[in-house]
N, C-alpha and C positions, 0 to 999 in steps of 0.2 A: 714123735714130736712134730707138730705142724702148726702153720698159721691159718687161722680162720678169720676171714674178712667179712664184714656185714655192710650191706647197702641201706639198711634201715636202722635208724637210731633207736627206736623203741625195741626192736628185736635184740639189738646189741645190748641195750641196758638190761633187758631181762636176763641175759646170760652173765653179765659182769656185776650186777647190782650187789649181790650178796658179798662180793669181795670188796667193793668200794664203800658200801653203806655201813660196814663194820666200823670204819673210822671216817665217818661222814664229814666232819669239819676238816680233818687232815686232807681228805680227797675232794675238797670243794671245787678245785679247778677241773679235774676230769669229769666229775659228776655234772658241774655247770655247763661244760662244753656239750656233753651228751644231751642234756635236757634241753638245751637251747636249740639243738638240731631237730627236736620233735616237730617244730612248727615251720621248718624251712628246708629247702633242698641243700644237699651236700655241695660243697665246692668241688670242681672237677678233680682236684688232687688231694682232697681230704680223705683220711683213712680212719676207720673204726675197726679195730681188729685185736686179736689176742693170740698168744701162743699156748697151745694145749698139749699136755703130756699125760698120757694115760688117763684121759678124761678130766684132768685137773688143769686149771688156768694158771700159767706160770707168769706171763707178762701181759698186761694190758697196754695197748698203744693207741694213741689218738694223734694223727697228724693234722695240725691246723693248716693255715695257708702255707706256712714255710717252716714251722717248728714241730718237733716231736714231743709229746707229752707221754711219759712212761710211768707205770705203776706196777709194783709187784710187792706182795706182802712180805716175801723173803728175798734176800739178795739173789739175783738171777745167776744161773749157771753160765759158764762160758759157752756151752753148746747152744743155749737158748739165745744168748746175745748174738752168736754167730749166725744162727738161723734168721733172726730178725734183721741183721745187717744185710744178709744175702737177699732177703726179700725186698728191702728198700732199694738195693742196688739193681736187682733184676727188673724192678718196676720203674727204674729210673726216676725216682722221686727226688726233687730238690729238697734237701734237709739243711737249713741254715744254722740250726741249733737244737738243743734239747732241754727239757724242763722236767724236774721230778725229784724225788728223794735221793740224796747222795748215795745211799746204799744200793740203788738201782742204776743210777746214771753212770757212776764211775766204772763199774764192770762193763756197761755197754760202750762207754767212750773208749775204753782200752781196745775193744775189738774194732769199733768203727774207725779209729785212728789208724790202725794197722791195715785194714782193708781199703780205706780210701786215701791213705797216705796224706793226711791233712793235719793241721795243727789245731789245737783245742784251747780255747780261752775261756776262763771262769768270768762271766759277766756280772753275776751277782750271787751272793750267798744269802739266801733269805731264811727268815724264821716264820713259821705259821703259828699263829696265836688263836686261842678260842675263848670266848666269854660266855658264861651262862648266868652269872650274877654280877650286877654292877657294884663296884665300890662307891662309897660316898666321896665325892670330890667337890672342891669349891668350883662353882660354875661362874664363868666370866659374865660381865654384863652383856646383855644382848639376847638373841633368840635364834632358834633354828627354824628355817622355813624352806619350802620347796623352791628350787630354782625356776625361773620363769623365762619366757621368750626374750624379754628385754634384758636378760643377764647374759645372753649368748656371746657377746663380744668379750665381755670380761672373763667368762669361763673359758673361752677359746684361748685367750692370752695365758691364762693360768695353766691350762693343759700343756701348752707349748713350754712354759717355764718349768713345770713339773717334770716333763719328759727330759728336758735338758739336764736337770739336776739328777735324774735317774739314769743318765748316760743312754737314753734311748730316744733320740730325736724324732720328732713327728712333724709332718708338713702342716702348713696353715690350713689346707683343705681338710686333711684328716682330723685335725683338732677341732675344726668347726663342725664336721660331721658327727664327731663323738659328742661334742657339746649338745648339738641339736637332738641327736638320738636319746641322750641321757635325760634331756629336759622333757622330750615328748613321752618318754616311758615313765616319767615322774620318779626317777631313781636318784637324781642329783639334789643334794641339800647344801644350803649355805648357812654360815653363821653370820648374822647381821648385827652390827653395832652402830648405833646412832645413824640408822637408815642406810648404812653402807655394808656391802658384803665384805667380809674380812678373812674367811676360810671356807673350804668346801670339803665334802666327802660324799661318796656315792655308795649306795647299796646295789650289789651286783651278784650275779651267779646264784640265784635262789636254788636251794636244794630242798629235799622233803621237809627238813626240820630247821633250816637256817638260811642265813644270807651272809655273804662276804661283803666286806667293806673295803673300797679302794679309792683311788684318786684323792687321797687326803693331802691337801695342800693349803699352805698359808703363805701369801707373799712376804718377802723379807721385812717390809716396813711394818707388818702387823704381828711379827713373831714376838715370842717371849711375853705374851700377855694372856695366855691360857685359851686362846680362841680355838686352836685345833683340838685340845683336850675336851673343851666344852662341846664342840661340834661332834666329834667321834662319840663322846659319852651320851649325848642326847639322841644321836641317831641310833646307837646301839640300844638304848632304852626304848626308843620307838619301835624297833624291830621286835624286841622281846615282848613288848606290850600288845603287839599284833598277834601273838600266840606262837611265835617261833621259839625253839628251845635254846638256840645259840646264835652268836655272830662270830665271824672268823675274819682274819686279815693276815696279810703278808707284810713283813718288814725287812728292810735291808739291815742285816746283822751288824754292819759296820757303823750304823747310825745309832749311837747310844741314847740320843735325845728322844727319838721316836719310840725306841724300845722301852725307855723308862716311862714315857707318857702312857703307853698302852697297858703296861703292868700296873700303873697307878690306878687306872680306870677299872682293872679287874681281869684283863686279858692274861691268859696263861700259855706259855710256850708248850706246843704239842709236837713239834717236829720241824724238819728242815726241808727246804726246796732249793735246789741249786739250778742256776741257769748258765749254760755253756754255749758259746758260739763256735762254729766250725769254720776254719780258714783253709780253703782248698788251694793247692798249688797249681 
Protein backbone atom coordinates (compact mmCIF):
# COMPACT_ATOMS: atom_id res chain seq x y z
CA UNK A 1 0.00 0.00 0.00
CA UNK A 2 1.46 3.36 -1.02
CA UNK A 3 0.62 6.99 -1.72
CA UNK A 4 1.07 8.27 -5.26
CA UNK A 5 1.16 12.03 -5.68
CA UNK A 6 0.67 13.88 -8.97
CA UNK A 7 1.97 17.28 -10.01
CA UNK A 8 -0.22 17.46 -13.09
CA UNK A 9 -4.00 17.70 -12.75
CA UNK A 10 -4.69 16.13 -16.14
CA UNK A 11 -2.53 13.10 -15.39
CA UNK A 12 -4.16 12.78 -11.99
CA UNK A 13 -7.65 12.94 -13.47
CA UNK A 14 -6.74 10.24 -15.99
CA UNK A 15 -5.89 7.93 -13.10
CA UNK A 16 -8.88 8.65 -10.85
CA UNK A 17 -11.57 9.53 -13.38
CA UNK A 18 -13.24 6.11 -13.58
CA UNK A 19 -13.65 6.09 -9.80
CA UNK A 20 -15.15 9.58 -9.59
CA UNK A 21 -17.20 9.71 -12.79
CA UNK A 22 -19.17 6.61 -11.78
CA UNK A 23 -21.06 8.88 -9.38
CA UNK A 24 -20.44 12.18 -11.13
CA UNK A 25 -23.04 14.30 -9.37
CA UNK A 26 -22.13 12.90 -5.96
CA UNK A 27 -18.46 13.65 -6.62
CA UNK A 28 -18.94 17.07 -8.19
CA UNK A 29 -16.68 18.69 -5.58
CA UNK A 30 -13.50 16.64 -6.15
CA UNK A 31 -14.11 16.50 -9.92
CA UNK A 32 -14.70 20.26 -10.06
CA UNK A 33 -11.52 21.01 -8.11
CA UNK A 34 -9.44 18.78 -10.37
CA UNK A 35 -10.87 20.17 -13.61
CA UNK A 36 -10.40 23.75 -12.43
CA UNK A 37 -6.70 22.98 -11.93
CA UNK A 38 -6.28 22.08 -15.60
CA UNK A 39 -5.83 25.72 -16.57
CA UNK A 40 -3.87 27.03 -13.59
CA UNK A 41 -0.85 26.25 -11.49
CA UNK A 42 -1.17 24.38 -8.21
CA UNK A 43 -0.93 26.23 -4.95
CA UNK A 44 2.36 25.50 -3.18
CA UNK A 45 0.66 23.35 -0.56
CA UNK A 46 -2.00 21.76 -2.77
CA UNK A 47 -2.06 17.96 -3.05
CA UNK A 48 -3.54 15.66 -5.68
CA UNK A 49 -2.85 12.07 -4.65
CA UNK A 50 -4.31 8.64 -4.00
CA UNK A 51 -3.57 5.57 -1.93
CA UNK A 52 -2.99 2.47 -4.02
CA UNK A 53 -3.17 -1.10 -2.81
CA UNK A 54 -2.35 -3.95 -5.23
CA UNK A 55 -2.92 -1.59 -8.19
CA UNK A 56 -6.33 -0.57 -6.84
CA UNK A 57 -7.12 2.96 -5.68
CA UNK A 58 -8.43 2.98 -2.09
CA UNK A 59 -8.60 6.67 -1.17
CA UNK A 60 -8.53 9.74 -3.40
CA UNK A 61 -7.29 12.87 -1.65
CA UNK A 62 -7.19 16.50 -2.64
CA UNK A 63 -5.77 19.15 -0.38
CA UNK A 64 -7.06 22.62 -1.14
CA UNK A 65 -5.48 25.69 0.48
CA UNK A 66 -6.19 24.34 3.97
CA UNK A 67 -8.83 21.60 3.82
CA UNK A 68 -8.67 17.98 2.80
CA UNK A 69 -11.24 16.54 0.39
CA UNK A 70 -11.47 12.73 0.57
CA UNK A 71 -13.29 10.14 -1.49
CA UNK A 72 -13.42 6.36 -1.42
CA UNK A 73 -16.05 4.14 -2.98
CA UNK A 74 -15.91 1.88 0.08
CA UNK A 75 -15.18 2.72 3.73
CA UNK A 76 -11.38 2.99 4.05
CA UNK A 77 -9.41 0.57 6.20
CA UNK A 78 -7.60 1.63 9.35
CA UNK A 79 -4.32 0.91 7.58
CA UNK A 80 -5.06 3.21 4.64
CA UNK A 81 -6.20 6.01 6.99
CA UNK A 82 -3.02 5.57 9.01
CA UNK A 83 -0.82 5.75 5.90
CA UNK A 84 -2.64 8.87 4.76
CA UNK A 85 -2.26 10.52 8.16
CA UNK A 86 1.45 9.69 8.33
CA UNK A 87 1.97 11.14 4.86
CA UNK A 88 0.29 14.42 5.81
CA UNK A 89 2.27 14.63 9.06
CA UNK A 90 5.60 13.81 7.38
CA UNK A 91 5.00 16.48 4.74
CA UNK A 92 4.04 18.93 7.53
CA UNK A 93 0.91 20.08 5.73
CA UNK A 94 -1.47 22.31 7.66
CA UNK A 95 -4.91 20.68 7.64
CA UNK A 96 -7.64 22.80 9.21
CA UNK A 97 -10.46 20.42 8.35
CA UNK A 98 -11.81 17.73 6.08
CA UNK A 99 -14.75 17.31 3.68
CA UNK A 100 -16.31 14.21 2.17
CA UNK A 101 -18.77 11.33 2.65
CA UNK A 102 -19.24 10.43 6.30
CA UNK A 103 -18.36 6.79 5.51
CA UNK A 104 -14.88 7.98 4.51
CA UNK A 105 -14.36 10.93 6.83
CA UNK A 106 -15.22 9.28 10.13
CA UNK A 107 -12.64 6.46 9.86
CA UNK A 108 -9.99 9.01 8.86
CA UNK A 109 -10.94 11.37 11.71
CA UNK A 110 -10.49 8.58 14.24
CA UNK A 111 -6.88 8.01 13.16
CA UNK A 112 -6.08 11.71 12.66
CA UNK A 113 -7.39 12.65 16.08
CA UNK A 114 -5.22 10.01 17.74
CA UNK A 115 -2.05 10.87 15.84
CA UNK A 116 -2.39 14.66 16.13
CA UNK A 117 -3.99 14.74 19.59
CA UNK A 118 -6.57 17.24 18.35
CA UNK A 119 -10.26 17.86 18.87
CA UNK A 120 -12.72 17.43 16.02
CA UNK A 121 -15.80 19.57 15.47
CA UNK A 122 -18.64 18.82 13.07
CA UNK A 123 -19.13 22.11 11.21
CA UNK A 124 -21.87 21.03 8.84
CA UNK A 125 -23.83 17.94 7.91
CA UNK A 126 -24.64 18.42 4.24
CA UNK A 127 -26.89 16.62 1.82
CA UNK A 128 -26.01 16.33 -1.87
CA UNK A 129 -28.94 16.60 -4.27
CA UNK A 130 -29.21 15.89 -7.99
CA UNK A 131 -31.75 17.10 -10.55
CA UNK A 132 -32.29 15.61 -13.99
CA UNK A 133 -35.88 16.65 -14.62
CA UNK A 134 -37.61 19.73 -13.29
CA UNK A 135 -40.93 19.56 -11.52
CA UNK A 136 -43.49 22.16 -12.45
CA UNK A 137 -43.70 24.80 -9.73
CA UNK A 138 -45.33 28.20 -9.55
CA UNK A 139 -42.79 30.81 -10.56
CA UNK A 140 -42.80 34.14 -8.75
CA UNK A 141 -43.21 37.40 -10.56
CA UNK A 142 -39.89 38.56 -11.94
CA UNK A 143 -37.13 37.13 -14.10
CA UNK A 144 -33.70 35.50 -14.01
CA UNK A 145 -30.79 37.54 -15.32
CA UNK A 146 -27.01 37.48 -15.31
CA UNK A 147 -25.37 39.58 -12.62
CA UNK A 148 -23.58 42.64 -13.97
CA UNK A 149 -20.73 44.88 -12.86
CA UNK A 150 -23.09 47.40 -11.26
CA UNK A 151 -24.47 44.62 -9.01
CA UNK A 152 -21.10 43.97 -7.36
CA UNK A 153 -21.70 45.93 -4.14
CA UNK A 154 -25.08 44.29 -3.57
CA UNK A 155 -23.67 40.84 -4.26
CA UNK A 156 -20.63 41.40 -2.03
CA UNK A 157 -22.95 42.30 0.84
CA UNK A 158 -25.12 39.25 0.18
CA UNK A 159 -22.06 36.96 0.13
CA UNK A 160 -21.02 38.29 3.54
CA UNK A 161 -24.54 37.78 4.92
CA UNK A 162 -24.73 34.31 3.36
CA UNK A 163 -21.38 33.34 4.91
CA UNK A 164 -22.44 34.53 8.36
CA UNK A 165 -25.60 32.44 8.19
CA UNK A 166 -23.51 29.45 7.06
CA UNK A 167 -21.18 30.04 10.05
CA UNK A 168 -18.19 30.54 7.78
CA UNK A 169 -17.37 34.23 7.92
CA UNK A 170 -15.62 35.86 4.98
CA UNK A 171 -13.75 39.16 4.78
CA UNK A 172 -15.08 42.09 2.78
CA UNK A 173 -12.10 41.77 0.44
CA UNK A 174 -12.72 38.07 -0.22
CA UNK A 175 -16.44 38.67 -0.71
CA UNK A 176 -15.74 41.41 -3.25
CA UNK A 177 -13.23 39.21 -5.09
CA UNK A 178 -15.69 36.31 -5.20
CA UNK A 179 -18.45 38.58 -6.48
CA UNK A 180 -16.16 40.10 -9.11
CA UNK A 181 -14.87 36.74 -10.30
CA UNK A 182 -18.37 35.24 -10.45
CA UNK A 183 -19.65 38.18 -12.51
CA UNK A 184 -16.64 38.17 -14.86
CA UNK A 185 -17.07 34.43 -15.49
CA UNK A 186 -20.81 34.90 -16.15
CA UNK A 187 -21.68 32.34 -13.47
CA UNK A 188 -23.80 34.40 -11.05
CA UNK A 189 -27.52 34.93 -11.63
CA UNK A 190 -30.07 37.15 -9.94
CA UNK A 191 -33.82 36.94 -9.61
CA UNK A 192 -35.08 40.44 -10.35
CA UNK A 193 -38.45 41.70 -9.16
CA UNK A 194 -39.71 45.15 -10.10
CA UNK A 195 -36.22 46.10 -11.36
CA UNK A 196 -34.59 45.10 -8.06
CA UNK A 197 -32.46 42.00 -7.37
CA UNK A 198 -34.10 39.93 -4.62
CA UNK A 199 -32.29 36.57 -4.73
CA UNK A 200 -29.16 35.01 -6.21
CA UNK A 201 -27.68 31.66 -7.25
CA UNK A 202 -24.44 30.67 -8.92
CA UNK A 203 -23.61 27.85 -11.31
CA UNK A 204 -20.23 26.41 -10.40
CA UNK A 205 -17.87 23.41 -10.68
CA UNK A 206 -18.73 22.24 -14.20
CA UNK A 207 -18.13 18.52 -14.69
CA UNK A 208 -18.43 16.56 -17.92
CA UNK A 209 -22.21 16.25 -17.72
CA UNK A 210 -23.40 18.77 -15.19
CA UNK A 211 -23.06 21.87 -13.07
CA UNK A 212 -23.36 22.43 -9.35
CA UNK A 213 -25.36 25.35 -7.97
CA UNK A 214 -24.28 27.25 -4.89
CA UNK A 215 -24.44 30.70 -3.27
CA UNK A 216 -28.22 30.44 -3.12
CA UNK A 217 -29.23 33.41 -1.00
CA UNK A 218 -32.21 35.68 -0.43
CA UNK A 219 -32.06 38.62 2.01
CA UNK A 220 -34.46 38.24 4.93
CA UNK A 221 -36.75 41.06 3.78
CA UNK A 222 -37.40 39.23 0.49
CA UNK A 223 -37.96 35.74 1.88
CA UNK A 224 -41.15 33.67 1.87
CA UNK A 225 -42.17 35.02 -1.52
CA UNK A 226 -40.85 32.17 -3.67
CA UNK A 227 -37.90 34.13 -5.07
CA UNK A 228 -35.24 31.53 -4.15
CA UNK A 229 -37.35 28.68 -5.56
CA UNK A 230 -37.87 30.60 -8.79
CA UNK A 231 -34.20 31.55 -9.06
CA UNK A 232 -32.92 28.00 -8.54
CA UNK A 233 -35.62 26.46 -10.74
CA UNK A 234 -34.96 28.76 -13.68
CA UNK A 235 -31.18 28.48 -13.34
CA UNK A 236 -31.47 24.67 -13.22
CA UNK A 237 -33.70 24.80 -16.30
CA UNK A 238 -31.17 27.00 -18.10
CA UNK A 239 -28.32 24.56 -17.38
CA UNK A 240 -30.35 21.57 -18.60
CA UNK A 241 -31.37 23.48 -21.73
CA UNK A 242 -27.68 24.08 -22.46
CA UNK A 243 -27.33 20.32 -22.93
CA UNK A 244 -26.11 19.22 -19.52
CA UNK A 245 -27.62 16.06 -18.06
CA UNK A 246 -27.96 17.19 -14.45
CA UNK A 247 -27.48 19.88 -11.86
CA UNK A 248 -26.44 19.26 -8.27
CA UNK A 249 -26.25 21.19 -5.04
CA UNK A 250 -25.35 20.91 -1.37
CA UNK A 251 -27.73 21.70 1.45
CA UNK A 252 -27.43 22.09 5.19
CA UNK A 253 -29.44 19.09 6.41
CA UNK A 254 -30.58 21.05 9.47
CA UNK A 255 -32.30 23.61 7.23
CA UNK A 256 -35.67 22.00 6.53
CA UNK A 257 -36.87 24.99 4.51
CA UNK A 258 -34.13 24.85 1.87
CA UNK A 259 -34.28 21.06 1.66
CA UNK A 260 -38.01 21.28 1.11
CA UNK A 261 -37.60 23.89 -1.62
CA UNK A 262 -35.12 21.81 -3.59
CA UNK A 263 -37.20 18.64 -3.34
CA UNK A 264 -40.20 20.57 -4.59
CA UNK A 265 -38.22 21.71 -7.64
CA UNK A 266 -37.21 18.14 -8.44
CA UNK A 267 -33.90 17.62 -6.65
CA UNK A 268 -33.36 14.18 -5.16
CA UNK A 269 -31.06 13.30 -2.27
CA UNK A 270 -28.11 11.15 -3.42
CA UNK A 271 -25.69 11.19 -0.50
CA UNK A 272 -24.07 13.06 2.34
CA UNK A 273 -21.01 15.24 2.75
CA UNK A 274 -19.76 16.16 6.20
CA UNK A 275 -17.48 19.06 7.08
CA UNK A 276 -15.24 18.76 10.13
CA UNK A 277 -12.81 21.28 11.63
CA UNK A 278 -9.70 20.22 13.53
CA UNK A 279 -8.83 22.06 16.72
CA UNK A 280 -5.18 21.60 17.67
CA UNK A 281 -3.92 21.89 21.22
